[in-house]
N, C-alpha and C positions, 0 to 999 in steps of 0.2 A: 687444370688452367692451360698448361702447355698444349694438350690436345685440342682445347678450343681455339687457341691462337693457331694452331697448325691448321685447322679446318678454315678459319678466317682468311688465311694466307692462300689457301687453295682456291677459295672462292674468289678472292680479289685477283690472283693470278688469271682467272678464266674471264672474269668480269672487266677487267679495266681496258683490254684491248677492245672489247665490244662498246664500251662507253665511249672511248676514244673515237671509235669509228663512226658512231651515231653523232657525236659532236661535231667533228669534221664534216660529214654528209649533211647535217642540218645547217651549219653555217654556209657552206657552199649552195645548198640548195636556196636558202633564205636570199643570199646575195644575187643568184640567178634570176629568182622571181621578182626582185627588187628591180633589177636591170631590164628584164625581158617582159614582165607580167606574171600574174599568178593564176590566171584563168586556165581552163582545161587545154585550151588550144596551144599554150605555150608549156604546159607541164611537162611532156615528154623531152622537149628541148633542153628544160632546166634540169630534169633527170639525168640526161646524157652528159651534160656538162658537169654536174655535180659529182657523177660517178667517175668520170675521167679525172677529175681533180682529185678525189678521194683515193683511187688506186695506189698512186705512189706513196701516201700517207702510212698505207696499211702494209706495204712491202717488208719494212723491218721487222714489224711482227711477224710476218709470214715466214722469213727468212730463218728468224730465231726459234721458230717453234720447236719444241723438244721431241716431236714425234715425227712430224713430216717436214719435208723440206723439197727445195727444186731437185736437190739431188738425192733423195732417199728412195730406196727400194726395198722391198720385203725380201728378207732372207728366209730364216725359219722360225715357226712359232710367232711370238711377238716381238721378236727382235729385229732391229733394223741395220741396215749398214749404208755407207755413203757411196755414191757413184759419180762421175762428172757428166754424165748425159742421162737422158731420159731411159727409164727401164725398158729391157728387152721385152717385145711383145707389146709395145704401147699402142700400135695400130689396132691389134686384135682387141685389146681391153677397150679402146675407143669404140670400135663396131658393135662390140657387146653392150657397151654403156648407152650407147644411142638407141639400139634396138630395144633393149629392156625399159629405158625411160619412156621412148615413145609409146610402147605399149601400155604401160602403167598410167602414165599422164593422160594419154587419149582416153582410157577407159575411166579414170577418175574423174576427168573433165564431164565426160558423158552422164556418169552415174550421180554425181553432185548436181549438175545442172537439171537433172529430172526429179530432184526433191525439192521441197518448199524452202529450202535453206537460202536458196538465191534471192527469192522474194522477200524472205525475212530479214535478210542482212542489208541494211542501208550502207554499212561501211564497204562492203564489196561492190555495191552498185557505184558508190562515189569514187572508188579505187579504179573501177572500169572505166569510167567517164573520163579519167585522167590519163590512164594508160592507152586508151585507144581514141584519142581525141586529136592525132596529128596526122601526117603523110605516112603511108606505108614504109617508106624508106628509113624514116627517122625512128619509127616503132622496131624495126629490125635492128638498127644500129644500136638503139639503146637497150631494148629489152631482150633481145636475143643474142647480142654480142658482149656488150659493154657490162650490163648487170649481172650476168651469170658469172663473168670473170671476177668481179668484185665480191659478190655474195659468196661465191665458192671458196675464195681466198680467206674470206672473214669466217664463215660459219662451218665449213669442212677443214680448210687448211689451218686456221688458227683456233677456233672454237672446238672443234671435234679434236683435233691435234693435241690440245693441252689437256681436255678431258681424258682423251684416251691415255695420256701418261699417266693419270691417276687411277682409272679403274679398267675392269674387264671390257672386252668389246662390246657386248650387248648392252649393258648399262651405259656406256659411253655414246652408243649410237642413239639409244632412246632420250638420254638427257640433251644431247646436242639438236636432235631432231625437234624436241619439245621446245627448247628455246627458240630455234628457228621459226617454228610455227607461232608461238605466242607473239612474237614481234611483227606479224602481218596483221594483228589488231582486228580481225573480223572472223566469223566462225567458218565461212566458206574457205578462206583461204588457209585457216588455221589448220583444218582437216587436210586439204591438199597439200600444204607445206609438212606439214607432220609426217605423212606417209611418204612422200617424195623425198623428205629428209631422211628418212630411214634408208631408203633405197641408196641414195647418193652416197652416204656414209659407208654402207657395206661396200659399194664400188670402190670407193676410195681406200677403204682398209685392205681390199685384196689387192690393188694395184700398188698401194703404197705412195700415191702421188695424185695431187689435187686434178691433174689434167683430165681424168676420167670423169669426175665430178662436173667439171666445166663443160665438158662435151654434151654430157647428158642433159645439164641444165640448158644448155643453147638449144639442144634439140627440142627440149620440151617448150620452152619460151616461143621458139620460132614457129612451131605448131600453133600454138596458142594464138599468136599474132596472125598467122595466115587463116586460121579458122574464123576469127572474128572480123578481120577486113575483107576477106574473099568469100565468106559464107560457105566455107568448106564443111563436109560432113553435118550439115544442118539437120538431116533427117536422123542423125544419132541422138538427138536430145528430143525428139518428138514425143517421148513417153510411151511409144509404141512397144508392143512385146519384142519385136525383132531388135530395136534399139536396146533394150535392156539385155537380152540373149547375146547380142553381138559383144556388147560391153563388158559383160562378165566374162565372155569367152577370152577376150582380148586381155583383159586383167589377169586370167587364170595363165595364158600363154606367157605374160611378162613375168609373173610370178616364178613359173616353173623354169624359164630361161634363167632368171635371176639366181635361183637355188641351184641349177646345173651349173652355172657360171662359177658360183662360189665353192661348190663341191669340188670341181676341178682343180682348184688351189690344194685342197688337202690330198688329192689323190697323187698330186705331183710330187 
């Protein structure tokens, strides 16, 4: 009986910040849509405003995370220690994070777009209509800056941080990525978010700080916005042999660099 109670307590410990996040975001989004309009043209503005409103509500959860904090850096093994500033080597970690995530997100977008999944998923098509129905500047500010800050704070800084305090690294990475993916509510974004969530969690685990996940997420979303609005790399989704080969090669490069980057920690 006591063991069941402990399991329930652990589940609630992970779940209630997530429920609080969705409650605040939903209320903020509903108010914005009531004031500005609920059509695709105003979706990005409402998303931006609701994100900015939600961030300060989630800060206390992030600061009290039992594994990661603004002042946490990795020491040895699974132990952590406090520090008053960002960890040493933060610029190097950010550069690696951006390169790795750009390669993997670019390749995944190409490969998924060349499958029938995009045509089958009505939810993905509706989401795209909303996310890319505004001006380029607003889309960059919302999708490529504010949204990554909030989502990484919640899903890596809080969710993964709390799960990581309960279990080993790989199970924690997979569980947090699965939850992150499931909450996108369509098969296309589920696959993309699950794989990207794994990468971002590993990068954060190595650095001991959420800033690397934020930087990577920003890079991925910025690339997605620019590709959609400016028509960049359109030939990479034309289902040609070269598009498949280049996309697979870029994906392999991203995975190899990720593996090498993670191994450098073990050798240090």
